[in-house]
N, C-alpha and C positions, 0 to 999 in steps of 0.2 A: 377368390372364387366368386364373392357377393358381387362384385364390380365387373366380371367377365358375363356373368347370369344377367345384370341389369344391362350391360351391353347388347347383349344378344335377344334380349326381349325388347328393345327400343329397336333394332333393326328389323326383327322382325314384323312389327308394329308398321314401322315405314314402308318395309315392303311390301306388307299386304295393304295398307293406304294406297300406294302407287298401283298395285295390281287393281283394287277396287275403281280406283279413279281412272285407268285406262279402259276398261271394261264399261264403266258408265259413259265414257267421251264415245266410244265405239258404237255403242246402242243407240245413242241419242243422233250420232250422224245418220245411222240406219234409219232410224226413226223419220228425219227430216226428208231425206231421200223417197221413202215411201210414201208420206201422207202428202207430199207437196201436188198439186194438180196443177196440169197444164194451164197455162194463162192464154185465154183466148182474146184475138185481137179484134178491133170493130169490124174489119172486113171478113174474119172468120165467121162472127155472129150473123153479119149480114148474108154472106154466102150461103150459111146454114138456111137461113129463112128462104131464099131463093128457089132453092132445093126443093124445100117444102112447097111452095106455089108450082114449083113445075112439076113435081109428083102429082100434085093437084089437079094441075091441067091435063095430065095424062091418064088421070083414074077416071074423070069425069067426063061423058061425052055430051050428054044434056046441058046446054047451057045455063036453064035455070038453075039446077042443082049445083052446076060448077057456080056459078054467082053465088047462090046462098053459102056455100062451103067457103069460097074466098072471101066474103065477106066476113064469116065467122072468125077464120084464120086470119086475116088482118085484123080485126079486133083483138085478138089474144097477143098478135106479135106488136101492136100498139103500145099493149098495156105492158107486155114484159119490157119493151124499151123504155116507156117511161118510169119503171122502176127501176132501171140502168143507171146509175149514177154517171154514166161518162157519156152519154146520148143526151144532147140539147133537143129543146121543142124543135128547134129549125132543122136540126138532122132527122129527127124522127118524121117530122112531117115530110120531108124531100124521102126516106127510105119509104115511107107509107106508098108514095104517090109512084114512087119507081117500081115499087112490088106489086100494085095494082095493075100497071101497065104491062105484066108479063103476060 
């Protein structure tokens, strides 16, 4: 009887261990799917900045206020791009020049 109880106890530990392991594995997979943000490509980032410039052009009819707001926005965009490790200085200068001409 003692051996049978030990085997039953051992099997219950193994079963509970496997259930906990399956539960943890499932939760980890669900957490990874939820928390993973969508990666943006360089083109996505640049297109977002172009949309901001176009919206600014539509919003301001006065050329002087447009120029001031555009300068502010271009400075902000330049600072953001310089902090981004995927853009080099030559690319940043070309992007800012392109955005300024919009």
